[in-house]
C-alpha positions in Angstrom: 41.0 -12.8 14.9 40.3 -9.2 15.9 43.9 -8.2 15.5 43.6 -9.3 11.8 40.3 -7.3 11.3 41.0 -4.6 8.7 38.0 -4.3 6.4 34.3 -4.8 7.2 31.1 -4.4 5.2 27.6 -3.3 6.0 24.4 -4.0 4.1 20.7 -3.6 4.5 18.8 -6.9 4.0 15.3 -5.8 4.8 12.8 -3.2 3.7 13.2 0.6 4.2 12.6 2.0 7.6 13.2 5.6 8.8 16.7 6.4 9.8 18.7 3.5 8.4 21.6 5.9 7.7 21.9 6.3 11.5 22.9 2.6 11.8 25.4 3.1 9.0 26.9 6.1 10.7 27.2 4.2 14.0 29.1 1.4 12.2 31.5 3.7 10.3 32.3 6.0 13.3 32.9 3.1 15.6 35.0 1.2 13.1 37.0 4.4 12.4 38.0 4.5 16.0 39.5 1.0 15.7 41.3 1.8 12.4 39.1 -0.4 10.3 37.9 0.3 6.8 34.2 0.1 6.0 32.5 -0.5 2.7 28.8 -0.7 2.0 27.3 -3.4 -0.1 24.6 -2.1 -2.4 21.1 -3.5 -2.3 21.6 -6.2 0.2 24.1 -8.7 -1.2 23.4 -7.7 -4.9 26.5 -5.5 -4.9 28.6 -8.6 -4.4 26.6 -11.0 -6.5 25.9 -8.7 -9.4 28.4 -5.8 -9.4 28.0 -5.3 -13.1 24.6 -3.7 -12.4 26.3 -0.7 -10.8 28.3 1.9 -12.9 30.5 2.6 -9.9 30.7 -1.0 -8.7 28.7 -2.9 -6.1 30.7 -1.6 -3.1 30.7 1.9 -1.7 33.6 3.1 0.5 32.3 4.7 3.6 34.4 7.2 5.5 33.8 9.1 8.7 33.7 12.4 6.8 31.1 11.0 4.5 28.7 9.7 7.2 29.0 12.8 9.4 27.4 14.7 6.6 24.8 11.9 6.0 21.3 12.9 6.8 19.7 10.5 9.2 16.3 11.3 7.7 17.3 10.7 4.1 16.8 7.7 2.0 19.0 4.6 2.6 22.4 5.4 1.0 23.0 1.7 0.3 19.5 0.7 -0.9 18.0 -2.5 0.4 17.1 -6.0 -0.7 13.6 -7.0 0.4 13.5 -10.0 -2.0 17.1 -11.1 -2.5 17.9 -14.5 -0.9 21.5 -15.7 -1.7 20.2 -19.2 -1.4 17.5 -18.7 -4.0 18.7 -16.2 -6.6 16.6 -16.0 -9.7 18.4 -16.1 -13.1 17.7 -17.1 -16.7 19.2 -20.4 -17.7 20.4 -21.6 -21.1 16.9 -22.6 -22.0 15.7 -19.0 -21.4 13.8 -20.2 -18.4 13.8 -18.5 -15.0 15.3 -20.7 -12.2 16.4 -20.3 -8.6 20.0 -21.0 -7.9 21.9 -21.3 -4.6 24.7 -18.7 -4.8 25.6 -18.6 -1.1 29.1 -20.2 -1.8 29.7 -17.5 -4.5 28.8 -14.8 -2.0 31.2 -16.1 0.6 33.9 -16.4 -2.1 33.3 -12.9 -3.3 33.5 -11.6 0.2 36.9 -13.2 0.6 38.0 -11.9 -2.7 37.2 -8.3 -1.7 39.2 -8.9 1.5 36.1 -8.3 3.7 36.7 -9.8 7.1 33.1 -9.5 8.4 29.7 -8.3 7.4 27.2 -6.3 9.5 23.7 -6.8 8.2 20.7 -4.6 9.1 17.8 -7.1 8.7 14.3 -7.9 9.6 12.9 -11.2 11.1 12.9 -13.2 7.9 16.4 -12.1 6.7 17.8 -13.1 10.1 17.3 -16.8 9.0 19.3 -16.1 5.9 22.1 -14.5 7.9 22.2 -17.5 10.2 22.6 -19.9 7.3 25.4 -17.8 5.8 27.1 -17.7 9.2 27.0 -21.5 9.3 28.6 -21.6 5.9 31.5 -19.5 7.2 30.5 -15.9 6.8 31.6 -13.8 9.8 28.6 -11.7 10.6 26.6 -9.6 13.1 23.0 -8.7 12.7 21.2 -5.5 13.6 17.4 -6.0 14.0 15.0 -3.8 12.2 11.2 -4.0 12.3 8.4 -1.4 12.3 6.2 -4.1 13.9 8.7 -4.7 16.8 8.3 -8.4 16.3 12.0 -9.5 16.3 12.5 -12.1 19.0 15.2 -11.6 21.7 15.1 -7.8 21.6 12.7 -5.4 23.3 13.0 -2.6 20.8 13.8 -3.1 17.1 15.2 -0.2 15.1 12.5 1.7 13.2 9.6 0.8 15.5 9.6 4.1 17.5 9.5 6.2 14.3 6.7 4.1 12.9 4.8 4.4 16.2 5.2 8.2 16.2 4.0 8.6 12.7 1.0 6.2 13.3 -0.1 8.2 16.3 0.1 11.4 14.4 -2.1 10.0 11.6 -4.6 8.4 14.0 -5.1 11.7 15.7 -6.0 13.2 12.3 -8.4 10.3 11.7 -10.0 11.0 15.0 -10.6 14.6 14.2 -12.0 13.7 10.8 -14.3 11.1 12.4 -15.6 13.6 14.9 -16.3 16.1 12.1 -18.0 13.6 9.9 -19.8 11.8 12.8 -18.6 8.4 11.7 -16.6 5.5 13.0 -13.1 5.4 11.6 -11.5 1.9 11.3 -7.8 2.1 10.7 -5.6 -0.8 9.7 -2.0 -0.7 10.7 0.9 -3.1 10.1 1.1 -6.2 12.3 0.6 -9.5 10.7 1.7 -11.6 13.7 2.3 -9.1 16.4 0.1 -6.2 17.6 2.7 -3.9 19.2 2.1 -1.1 16.7 -1.7 -1.2 16.9 -1.8 -1.6 20.7 0.7 1.2 21.6 -0.6 3.6 19.0 -4.2 2.9 20.1 -3.3 3.6 23.7 -1.6 6.9 22.8 -4.8 8.2 21.1 -7.3 6.6 23.5 -9.0 4.6 20.7 -12.3 3.0 21.4 -11.1 -0.4 20.4 -7.8 -2.1 19.4 -7.8 -5.5 17.6 -4.6 -7.4 17.6 -3.5 -10.9 16.3 -2.8 -12.2 19.8 -6.4 -11.7 21.0 -9.1 -13.1 18.8 -12.0 -10.6 18.7 -15.7 -10.6 18.9 -17.1 -7.6 17.2 -20.3 -7.8 19.3 -18.3 -6.6 22.3 -16.7 -3.8 20.2 -20.1 -2.8 18.9 -21.5 -2.7 22.4 -18.7 -0.4 23.6 -19.4 1.9 20.6 -23.2 1.9 21.2 -22.6 3.0 24.8 -20.7 6.0 23.7 -23.3 6.8 21.0 -26.0 6.8 23.7 -23.9 9.2 25.7 -24.0 11.7 22.9 -20.7 11.0 21.1 -21.5 10.3 17.4 -18.0 9.2 16.3 -15.5 6.5 17.1 -12.0 5.2 16.4 -11.1 1.5 16.0 -7.6 0.3 15.2 -7.0 -3.1 13.8 -3.7 -4.8 13.1 -3.6 -6.5 9.7 -3.3 -9.9 11.2 -6.2 -9.6 13.7 -8.8 -12.4 13.4 -12.2 -13.0 14.9 -12.8 -15.7 17.4 -14.1 -18.1 14.7 -10.9 -17.6 12.8 -12.6 -16.5 9.6 -12.3 -13.0 8.1 -14.9 -12.3 5.4 -16.5 -9.2 4.0 -19.9 -10.4 3.4 -21.2 -10.6 -0.1 -18.0 -9.0 -1.4 -16.1 -12.1 -0.5 -17.7 -14.5 -2.9 -15.3 -17.3 -3.7 -13.3 -17.0 -6.9 -11.2 -20.2 -7.3 -9.3 -18.9 -10.4 -8.1 -15.8 -8.7 -7.2 -17.7 -5.5 -5.3 -20.2 -7.7 -3.3 -17.5 -9.4 -2.5 -15.6 -6.3 1.0 -16.3 -4.7 -0.5 -15.2 -1.4 -3.8 -17.0 -1.7 -5.6 -18.0 1.5 -8.6 -19.6 -0.1 -10.7 -16.5 0.1 -11.8 -14.6 -2.9 -12.6 -10.9 -3.4 -10.3 -7.9 -4.1 -7.8 -8.7 -1.4 -6.7 -12.2 -2.5 -3.5 -11.0 -4.1 -2.8 -8.1 -1.8 -4.1 -8.5 1.7 -3.5 -4.8 2.7 -6.9 -3.3 3.7 -8.7 -6.5 4.1 -8.9 -6.4 7.9 -10.1 -2.7 7.9 -12.8 -3.4 5.3 -14.0 -6.5 7.2 -14.3 -4.8 10.6 -15.8 -1.6 9.2 -18.5 -3.4 7.3 -19.5 -5.5 10.2 -19.4 -2.7 12.7 -21.6 -0.6 10.5 -24.2 -3.4 10.5 -23.9 -3.9 14.3 -24.1 -0.2 15.3 -26.2 1.3 12.6 -23.5 4.0 12.4 -21.6 5.0 9.3 -18.0 3.7 9.2 -15.1 4.2 6.9 -12.0 2.0 6.6 -8.5 3.5 6.2 -5.2 1.8 5.7 -1.9 3.2 7.0 0.1 0.2 5.9 3.7 0.8 4.7 3.2 4.6 5.0 4.5 4.4 8.5 7.9 3.2 7.3 8.8 6.5 5.7 9.6 10.0 7.0 12.3 11.2 9.4 13.4 9.1 12.3 12.5 10.0 15.9 15.2 11.0 18.4 14.8 7.6 19.9 15.6 5.8 16.6 18.4 8.1 15.8 20.1 7.2 19.1 19.2 3.5 18.8 20.5 3.3 15.3 23.8 4.8 16.3 24.0 2.5 19.3 23.1 -0.6 17.2 25.7 0.3 14.6 28.4 0.9 17.2 27.3 -2.2 19.1 27.7 -4.4 16.1 31.3 -3.2 15.7 32.0 -3.8 19.3 30.7 -7.4 18.9 33.2 -8.0 16.1 36.0 -6.4 18.2 35.1 -8.9 21.0 35.5 -11.7 18.5 31.8 -12.5 18.3 30.1 -13.7 15.2 26.8 -15.2 14.3 25.1 -12.9 16.8 22.4 -10.2 16.8 22.7 -7.0 18.7 19.7 -6.9 21.1 18.5 -4.0 23.1 17.5 -5.4 26.5 17.2 -2.3 28.7 19.4 -0.9 30.0 22.0 -2.9 28.0 22.9 -3.8 24.5 23.6 -7.5 24.4 24.8 -10.0 21.8 22.3 -12.8 21.3 23.1 -15.9 19.1 21.2 -15.7 15.9 19.8 -19.2 16.6 17.8 -17.6 19.5 16.3 -14.9 17.3 15.2 -16.8 14.2 11.9 -18.6 13.5 10.3 -16.8 16.4 8.0 -13.8 16.6 7.9 -11.4 19.5 4.2 -11.2 20.2 2.2 -9.3 22.8 1.8 -11.5 25.9 -1.6 -11.4 27.6 -0.1 -10.0 30.8 1.8 -7.2 28.9 1.7 -3.9 30.7 0.3 -2.4 27.5 -2.7 -4.8 27.5 -3.3 -3.9 31.2 -3.1 -0.2 30.4 -5.6 -0.6 27.5 -8.1 -2.4 29.7 -7.7 0.1 32.5 -8.5 2.9 30.0 -11.6 1.2 28.8 -10.3 0.4 25.4 -12.0 -2.7 24.0 -9.8 -5.5 22.8 -12.7 -7.3 21.4 -12.7 -9.9 24.1 -15.7 -9.0 26.3 -15.5 -8.0 29.9 -12.2 -9.1 31.6 -12.4 -9.4 35.4 -9.4 -8.7 37.5 
């Protein structure tokens, strides 16, 4: 099969993260060494499914000369497709109604029509499942994992995480300085709906007073006690980092009187959880506001909530992500050259390995209780909201 490989495609099937162009560069340069042609599919698979949207066509020819002049810190040259699912494409039918249609067969047919022998997709955890289904329908494919939350299973370091971590640490240090100046407690929410890697590692880097993550249900009484100790010692400020998916031990996240139930708003919200308030439709900021309000009541100290959210996805990539992106791109080409398909390139130090997509989907890489980062946080006296932990 590899002897017949002549033309491969690359697309980005997840949201933007810093340095995506480094992955594209890695693919093109490695493919060029093998004499393969590379084309980029615009906006996920939209370039194939709806080429009429693009004046120059839905495919972009990628050459070694082009990518060598491509800035690793610039915007994604191919765009991305955070919402496009080939199995559920929205379109208007004859009755002028919006409906979802399975166009996966069309996609595979169009891939063959364009003489594309294989597709390398840079995707996040959710899109990996789509890639797996397309592979089962006959698409020859390799996945490159990207996640600023580092929650992709089967790999220890997803592309984009290191850049997000670096930016988060920089912003948290600024928050610390502002909190010290204002003599308040800063409560900063970072990305991490199911996994607390970003919150935990950033919190350790800035020696936060407390870090709350989804894996460890918290009790704010313990966090407040830690803050009161430092207040008595003469320090009138604090820094608490909370992952957006962190929950208290009782499993309920409320913001006091502000969270009065509103059944109509909850009904209309596509992401409703049954809670009312201003965060029913968009959950960003809910965790920070909840924790800040309760800590203010428990400590009698002024708090202010802040949200980093998707801000950490932008900016230039770190040196680690530049190298990792190039390695992931080249690794994906190597997988195809070794006649592998339906796999994800996984960084398992010190090696890049090829893991079957079936082992990476429908799973989340969470922080284990015995993680070295959890141990470090406890050793530094950073509260995880769990009370005293005896060794």
